[in-house]
C-alpha positions in Angstrom: 129.0 113.1 120.8 127.1 110.4 122.7 124.8 113.0 124.3 124.0 114.3 120.9 123.1 110.9 119.6 120.8 110.3 122.6 119.2 113.7 122.1 118.6 112.9 118.5 117.1 109.5 119.3 114.7 111.1 121.9 113.8 114.2 119.7 113.4 111.9 116.7 110.8 109.9 118.5 108.5 112.8 119.1 109.4 115.2 116.3 108.2 114.0 113.0 110.7 116.1 111.0 113.9 114.9 112.7 114.4 111.5 111.1 113.2 112.6 107.7 115.8 115.4 107.8 118.6 113.4 109.2 118.2 110.6 106.6 118.0 113.2 103.8 121.2 114.9 105.1 123.0 111.6 105.3 122.0 110.8 101.8 123.3 114.2 100.4 126.5 113.8 102.3 127.1 110.3 101.0 126.3 111.3 97.4 128.7 114.3 97.8 131.6 112.1 99.0 130.9 109.4 96.4 130.3 111.9 93.7 133.0 110.7 91.3 132.3 107.0 91.9 128.5 106.8 91.9 126.3 107.2 88.8 123.6 105.1 87.2 126.1 102.6 85.7 128.4 102.3 88.7 126.5 101.5 91.8 123.9 104.3 91.7 120.9 101.9 91.8 122.3 99.8 94.6 123.1 102.9 96.6 119.6 104.3 95.9 117.9 101.1 97.0 120.1 100.7 100.1 119.4 104.2 101.4 115.8 104.0 100.5 115.5 100.7 102.5 117.3 102.2 105.5 115.2 105.4 105.3 112.0 103.5 105.2 113.1 101.4 108.3 114.2 104.5 110.4 111.5 107.0 109.4 108.4 105.0 110.2 106.4 108.0 111.5 107.2 110.2 108.6 106.2 113.8 108.3 103.2 115.6 106.8 104.9 115.6 103.3 105.8 111.9 103.4 102.4 110.9 104.9 100.4 112.8 102.2 100.4 109.8 99.6 99.0 107.6 102.4 96.3 110.2 103.2 95.5 110.5 99.5 95.3 106.7 99.1 92.7 106.4 102.0 91.0 109.8 101.6 87.6 108.2 100.8 87.5 106.1 104.0 88.1 108.9 106.5 90.8 111.0 108.1 94.4 109.8 108.5 95.8 109.8 112.1 99.0 108.6 113.7 98.9 107.6 117.3 102.2 107.4 119.2 102.1 105.0 122.1 104.9 104.9 124.6 105.0 102.0 127.0 107.5 100.9 129.6 107.8 97.3 130.6 110.5 96.0 133.0 112.6 99.2 132.6 112.7 99.3 128.9 110.6 101.8 126.9 109.0 100.9 123.6 107.4 103.3 121.1 104.7 102.1 118.7 103.1 104.1 115.9 99.6 103.3 115.0 98.4 104.4 111.6 94.6 104.7 111.5 91.8 105.9 109.3 89.2 107.7 111.5 85.6 108.3 110.5 83.5 111.4 111.3 82.5 110.1 114.8 86.1 109.3 115.8 85.9 105.6 115.4 88.7 103.6 113.7 87.6 102.5 110.2 90.9 100.9 109.3 94.2 100.2 111.0 97.0 100.5 108.4 99.6 97.7 109.0 103.1 98.9 109.6 104.5 96.8 106.7 102.2 98.8 104.4 103.5 102.0 105.8 107.1 100.8 105.3 106.4 99.9 101.6 104.9 103.4 101.1 108.0 104.9 102.7 110.3 102.8 100.6 108.8 103.9 97.4 108.7 107.5 98.5 112.4 107.5 99.3 113.1 105.7 96.1 111.4 108.3 94.0 112.7 111.3 96.0 116.3 110.0 96.0 116.1 109.1 92.3 115.2 112.6 91.4 117.9 114.0 93.7 120.5 111.6 92.2 119.4 112.4 88.6 120.0 116.1 89.3 123.3 115.6 91.2 125.0 113.2 88.8 124.9 115.5 85.7 125.9 118.4 88.0 129.0 116.5 89.2 129.9 115.6 85.7 129.7 119.2 84.7 131.9 120.3 87.6 134.4 117.6 86.8 134.5 118.6 83.1 134.9 122.3 83.9 137.7 121.5 86.4 139.5 119.4 83.9 139.1 122.1 81.2 140.5 124.8 83.6 143.4 122.6 84.6 144.2 122.1 80.9 144.1 125.9 80.2 146.5 126.5 83.1 149.1 124.3 81.4 
C-alpha cells in the first residue's frame, strides 16, 4: 500500500492526468457512500465546497481540459505554457509549477500567479462537481424510490 502511494505521488508529479483522475474518483466514491445522506439540503453544498477546495490544492498542474479556461482567458496575450521545475536542496526535493503566457518569439509575456491558478481550479471543480452531484442526487432518489416500491410489492 505504501509503495502504491509513493508511486502515485511520483507519477502524479509528472503526469498531468493522475491527480485530476484521483480526485474525481475520490469524489465519486464519497458521493456513492454518502448517497442517502447528501443532497442539496443536507450537506451537499458543504461537501461540494470542501472537495472543490481540496481538489484545487492538490491538482495545481491540472490537465489539458482543466487548463483550457486559463488558455481562453489569456488567449489574446500569447500561448499558455506550464513549466515544471524540480529542485533538490539539502536532500529534499521540491517541485514548482510556473504558469506562463509566451509570445511568438518565446519570451514570457505574463507569469500567472499560483493563487490565480488555484482560484481557477476551485471554480472548475465547483462547477464540474455541482453538475455531477445534480445528476447523482436525483438518480439516487429514483433508485431509493424503486427499491422501496419493490420491497412493498414483495410483502
